[in-house]
BALOZA-333897 format. One record per residue (C-alpha): chain; x negated, z negated, y negated. Coordinates in steps of 0.05 Angstrom, whole numbers, plus 5000, padded with zeros to 4 digits. Example, Ala and Ser with C-alpha at 12.3 -4.5 7.8 and 13.67 -1.06 7.14 Angstrom:
BALOZA-333897
   cadena      u      w      v
        A   4754   4844   5090
        A   4727   4857   5021
***
This chain:
BALOZA-333897
   cadena      u      w      v
        A   5005   2434   6660
        A   5066   2463   6694
        A   5140   2450   6682
        A   5181   2396   6716
        A   5224   2450   6750
        A   5162   2481   6783
        A   5140   2411   6803
        A   5207   2398   6836
        A   5204   2464   6874
        A   5132   2452   6896
        A   5147   2382   6922
        A   5103   2347   6871
        A   5164   2313   6841
        A   5231   2290   6867
        A   5293   2257   6839
        A   5310   2187   6863
        A   5381   2160   6876
        A   5391   2151   6801
        A   5368   2223   6785
        A   5302   2199   6754
        A   5241   2243   6762
        A   5191   2210   6808
        A   5120   2229   6827
        A   5117   2247   6901
        A   5045   2221   6909
        A   5052   2153   6875
        A   5128   2143   6881
        A   5130   2120   6808
        A   5182   2140   6757
        A   5154   2187   6703
        A   5147   2164   6631
        A   5166   2210   6574
        A   5124   2227   6512
        A   5162   2265   6459
        A   5119   2297   6405
        A   5164   2317   6346
        A   5119   2377   6330
        A   5128   2409   6399
        A   5188   2442   6432
        A   5177   2408   6498
        A   5169   2336   6521
        A   5113   2314   6567
        A   5130   2274   6629
        A   5071   2232   6654
        A   5061   2192   6718
        A   5035   2122   6697
        A   4998   2113   6763
        A   4958   2177   6772
        A   4963   2208   6702
        A   4989   2276   6724
        A   5033   2309   6671
        A   5088   2361   6669
        A   5124   2397   6613
        A   5199   2387   6605
        A   5237   2438   6564
***
């Protein structure tokens, strides 16, 4: 699992007109899972299931 910044640079993610992170393959907005025991949050595409870390 890589970070959202690396995903943006690699072209796997992009930001839409409202600055929401969007999966480049599925064109779906990412959902956020926040585990209180972890430092980072996990952003997941609801369509394809790919996940990225967000610090």
